N, C-alpha and C positions, 0 to 999 in steps of 0.2 A: 322168707319164702316168697317167691314171685308167683303171681297168678295172672293168667291171661283169660279174658272173658270176651267171647265173640258175640256179635249180634248182627241182624240184618238178613239172615237167610229166609227162605220161603219158597212159595210156588209162583212161577211166572210163565207166561207164554213165550214161545220162541219169538225172538226179535225184541223182547223186552229188556228191562234193565233192573239191576239190584245193586245196592251198595252195602258192603260188609264193613263192619268196624270191629276193632279189637283193642281193648285197653289193658295195659299192664299196671298192676298194683303190687305193693310190697316194698321191701327195703332194697333199693337199687342204687348203685353208683353210676353205672354207665350201661345204656342199651346200645348195642352195636346194630347188627342186622335185624330187621323185622320182616315178616312176610307171610305168605300163604302157600299152603300145600292143599291138595285135594285128593280124595280117594273115592272112586266110583265102586259100586258093588262088584266084588270079584276081581278087583284090580289093585295094583300097588299104589301107595301114596306118592304122588308126583308134585314137584315144585310148580307153582303157578306164577308167582312173582315174588321178588324180594327187593328191599330198599335199604341202603346203608344209612348210617347216621348222617352222612353228608349229602344224601339225596340221590346217590347213584342207584339205578334200577336195572333189574334183569327180568325178562319175561320168558315163559314157555312159548315156543313158536305157535302153538295152537291158540294162544290168546292175544298175541301181538296185534295191535290196532283196535282191539275191542275192549281190553281191560286196562285200567290205569291204577297203579298203586301210589299211595302218598302217605305221609306221616306228619303228625304234629308232635314234635319232640317235647314241647312244653306240657302236653297232656299225656305223653307216653302212649300214644294211640297210632295205630296204622289202619289205613282204609284200603278197600279194594272196590273201585267203581267198575261194574261189569255191564257192558252194553252189548247190544245185538246178540243176546244169549241164544245158545243152540241146545237142543236136547242132549248132545254129548257133553255139555257142561254140567249136567246133573251129577252131583257128588256131595260128599260131606267135605266142607272146607275147614281146614285147621289153620289157626294162626300160630306162628312161632316167633320167638325172640331169642336173641343171643345176648345174655345179660351177665356182666361180670364174669365172663369166661364159661358160662354154662348155658345150655339150651333149654328152653321151656316151651310147652305146648298148651294150647287151649283145648277144650273138650270137643270142639267142632260145631259147625252149624250147617244144617242141611239146605242145599239149594236144589230145587227140582224145576226143570224146564220142560214144559209140555209142548208137544208138536201140534 
């Protein structure tokens, strides 16, 4: 069984920064894509950013230029550096990973950006 554990969420003022981390543990042969989704209250869960095992990245238009995704394959960990945060970035952020043909999700970490 694969487990994903997020950390790094919290309360920050608009314009500030946060760094999220997500580590994968368990029996794994290969982790393909890793990334982050977010879900604001009353809204659907949307992709924020994803990164392939080779380092290719994709971002939602709303975060391009402000957020940076990266990963450490040796540590099975993905990161999300969030800069110039806006109140509309407030959401629960969920880590996901595509491992050995299956998708796994973390429990989420809350990011709150005050105006």
